[in-house]
C-alpha positions as CSV (number, residue, x, y, z in Angstrom):
1,M,0.0,0.0,0.0
2,T,1.3,3.5,-0.8
3,A,1.3,6.4,1.5
4,E,-1.6,8.8,1.4
5,V,-0.1,12.0,0.0
6,L,-1.9,15.1,-1.0
7,R,-0.5,18.3,-2.5
8,L,-2.5,21.3,-1.4
9,P,-2.0,25.1,-1.0
10,F,-1.5,26.1,2.6
11,V,-1.2,29.2,4.7
12,F,0.4,29.6,8.1
13,I,-1.9,31.4,10.5
14,P,-1.7,32.1,14.3
15,D,-3.6,29.5,16.3
16,G,-7.3,30.3,16.5
17,A,-7.1,32.9,13.7
18,E,-8.6,32.9,10.2
19,A,-6.8,32.8,7.0
20,P,-7.4,36.0,4.8
21,A,-10.8,35.9,3.2
22,A,-9.5,36.3,-0.3
23,W,-7.1,33.4,0.2
24,R,-9.8,31.2,1.7
25,A,-12.0,31.9,-1.4
26,A,-9.2,31.0,-3.7
27,H,-8.2,27.9,-1.9
28,P,-11.2,26.3,-0.2
29,D,-9.7,22.8,0.0
30,A,-6.8,24.0,2.0
31,I,-8.9,25.0,5.0
32,S,-11.2,22.0,4.9
33,L,-8.6,19.6,6.3
34,P,-9.5,16.7,8.6
35,A,-9.5,17.5,12.3
36,R,-6.2,15.9,13.1
37,L,-3.4,14.9,10.8
38,V,0.4,14.7,10.6
39,W,1.9,16.9,8.0
40,R,5.4,17.9,7.1
41,R,6.8,20.8,5.2
42,R,10.2,20.5,3.5
43,D,12.2,23.7,2.9
44,A,15.8,25.0,3.4
45,A,15.5,24.5,7.1
46,G,14.8,20.8,6.9
47,V,11.7,18.8,7.7
48,H,9.1,20.3,10.1
49,I,6.6,18.0,11.7
50,Q,3.4,19.3,13.3
51,T,0.2,17.8,14.5
52,V,-2.7,20.0,13.6
53,Q,-5.6,20.0,16.1
54,D,-7.7,22.6,14.4
55,R,-9.6,22.4,11.1
56,R,-7.0,24.8,9.7
57,P,-3.2,24.6,9.9
58,G,-2.0,26.6,12.9
59,A,1.4,28.2,13.2
60,R,3.2,31.2,14.8
61,Q,3.4,33.5,11.8
62,L,1.3,34.5,8.8
63,S,2.9,33.5,5.5
64,E,0.7,32.9,2.4
65,G,1.4,30.6,-0.5
66,G,3.5,27.5,-1.1
67,L,2.5,23.9,-1.1
68,V,2.3,21.4,1.8
69,T,2.6,17.7,1.5
70,L,0.1,15.9,3.7
71,R,1.0,12.4,4.6
72,R,-0.8,9.6,6.4
73,L,-3.7,10.8,8.4
74,T,-3.3,9.5,11.9
75,R,-6.6,8.2,13.4
76,P,-7.6,6.8,16.8
77,L,-8.2,3.1,17.0
78,V,-11.7,2.4,18.2
79,D,-13.7,-0.8,18.4
80,R,-17.1,-1.5,16.9
81,E,-18.8,0.4,19.8
82,G,-16.6,3.5,19.1
83,Q,-14.6,2.9,22.3
84,P,-10.9,3.9,22.1
85,V,-8.4,1.1,22.3
86,I,-5.7,1.5,24.9
87,G,-2.3,0.1,24.0
88,G,0.4,-1.6,25.9
89,S,2.1,1.7,26.6
90,G,-1.1,2.9,28.4
91,R,-1.9,5.4,25.7
92,P,-4.8,5.4,23.2
93,V,-3.7,3.5,20.1
94,E,-3.4,5.5,16.8
95,F,-2.9,4.2,13.3
96,P,-2.0,5.5,9.9
97,S,-5.0,5.7,7.6
98,T,-3.2,3.8,4.9
99,L,-3.0,0.7,7.1
100,P,-6.3,0.4,8.9
101,P,-7.1,-2.5,11.3
102,T,-9.6,-4.0,8.8
103,F,-6.8,-4.4,6.3
104,F,-4.9,-6.7,8.6
105,V,-8.0,-8.7,9.6
106,E,-8.9,-9.2,5.9
107,Q,-5.4,-10.3,5.0
108,G,-5.3,-12.8,7.8
109,E,-8.8,-14.2,7.1
110,R,-8.0,-14.8,3.5
111,L,-5.5,-17.5,4.5
112,R,-8.2,-19.6,6.0
113,N,-9.5,-20.4,2.5
114,L,-6.1,-21.5,1.1
115,A,-5.2,-25.1,0.4
116,P,-2.8,-26.6,2.9
117,E,0.0,-26.9,0.4
118,V,0.1,-23.2,-0.3
119,L,-0.9,-21.9,3.2
120,L,2.6,-22.0,4.8
121,T,4.2,-20.4,1.7
122,Q,1.7,-17.5,1.7
123,L,2.0,-17.1,5.5
124,A,5.8,-16.8,5.2
125,M,5.4,-14.2,2.4
126,D,3.0,-12.2,4.5
127,L,5.1,-12.2,7.7
128,V,8.1,-10.8,5.7
129,K,6.0,-7.7,5.0
130,F,6.0,-6.9,8.8
131,R,9.8,-6.6,8.8
132,H,11.3,-3.2,9.4
133,F,10.4,-0.7,6.6
134,R,8.4,-3.3,4.7
135,P,4.9,-2.6,3.5
136,W,3.1,-3.8,6.6
137,D,5.5,-2.2,9.1
138,A,3.0,0.4,10.5
139,Q,5.6,2.4,12.5
140,R,8.1,2.9,9.7
141,M,7.3,4.4,6.4
142,D,9.3,6.1,3.6
143,G,12.5,5.6,5.7
144,E,11.1,7.3,8.7
145,F,10.1,6.1,12.2
146,F,6.8,7.3,13.7
147,D,6.6,7.0,17.5
148,E,2.8,7.6,17.6
149,W,2.2,4.2,15.8
150,V,4.5,2.0,17.9
151,D,1.7,0.4,19.8
152,Y,-0.4,-0.2,16.7
153,A,2.4,-1.9,14.8
154,T,2.2,-4.9,17.1
155,V,-1.6,-4.7,17.6
156,A,-1.7,-5.1,13.8
157,I,0.4,-8.2,14.0
158,G,-1.9,-9.7,16.6
159,L,-5.0,-8.8,14.5
160,Y,-3.5,-10.5,11.4
161,A,-2.3,-13.6,13.2
162,A,-5.5,-14.1,15.1
163,A,-7.5,-13.7,11.9
164,A,-5.3,-16.2,10.2
165,G,-5.9,-18.7,12.9
166,M,-2.3,-18.8,14.2
167,P,-1.7,-19.7,17.9
168,L,-0.7,-16.7,20.0
169,D,2.4,-18.4,21.2
170,G,3.4,-19.1,17.6
171,I,3.4,-15.5,16.5
172,L,5.0,-14.3,19.7
173,R,7.9,-16.8,19.2
174,I,8.3,-15.6,15.6
175,Q,8.5,-12.0,16.8
176,D,10.8,-12.9,19.6
177,E,13.3,-14.6,17.2
178,Y,13.2,-11.7,14.8
179,A,13.8,-9.2,17.7
180,R,16.7,-11.3,18.8
181,W,18.6,-10.5,15.7
182,F,17.2,-7.2,14.3
183,S,15.7,-5.1,17.2
184,D,17.5,-2.9,19.7
185,F,15.2,-1.9,22.5
186,K,18.0,-0.6,24.7
187,D,16.9,-0.4,28.3
188,A,13.2,-1.1,27.7
189,K,11.7,-3.7,30.0
190,R,11.7,-7.2,28.4
191,D,9.0,-9.8,28.7
192,P,10.0,-12.7,31.0
193,V,8.9,-15.4,28.5
194,Y,9.7,-13.8,25.2
195,R,12.9,-12.3,26.4
196,H,13.9,-10.4,23.3
197,L,10.6,-8.5,23.1
198,R,9.5,-5.5,25.1
199,V,6.7,-6.1,27.5
200,D,4.6,-3.6,25.5
201,N,5.2,-5.7,22.3
202,V,3.7,-8.8,23.9
203,R,0.8,-6.9,25.4
204,N,-0.1,-5.3,22.1
205,T,0.1,-8.6,20.2
206,R,-2.2,-10.2,22.8
207,L,-4.5,-7.1,22.5
208,G,-4.8,-7.7,18.8
209,Y,-5.9,-11.3,19.5
210,E,-8.4,-10.1,22.1
211,L,-9.8,-7.4,19.7
212,Y,-10.3,-10.0,17.0
213,H,-11.7,-12.9,19.0
214,S,-14.1,-10.7,20.9
215,G,-15.4,-9.2,17.8
216,R,-14.4,-5.7,18.8
217,I,-12.5,-5.3,15.5
218,G,-13.3,-7.3,12.4
219,P,-13.2,-7.1,8.6
220,Q,-14.6,-4.2,6.7
């Protein structure tokens, strides 16, 4: 899946202020943005990342013109009842709009219809996509790491594996072996059973299983 990228005119305005009326009339789409998104502007000073809370971009100074690249709307993960999902870190889980939870559920469930002789091959091909910077790595995109999606990355693995009918211990051991060789969690607390995984990794994978098996999150 490709990143969600839009090219729109933008204007920097003080928080709570309005863009000039003439500019708003000329660029209606630019002030009709979703309520919360992650956007980045590249210029001579480098990459600026800001989370927009208002319907309009907010900033410290007024400066008309230019283009802004909007990437990957970040959305709160909620269950079928609209209740927010709390991740292993204790924070509400957020996810990139290009990799919604229904996607991982549907990818997992499709394995249930495969013949046994092709099932393991397809499963192996799928799991490779969760590796660092691969298409299903929800916390790393376009060569960048996104801290706000750390919980979701392993919730997504749990959703996929549960939907595919994999045993929880099986997917955790696969993650543990991968982390043994390719992850560096520094001083983060490790799980006592899956010793190369952070405690939060294990909690989030289990959470993905609970969300799927309880019906709180399912296919589209």
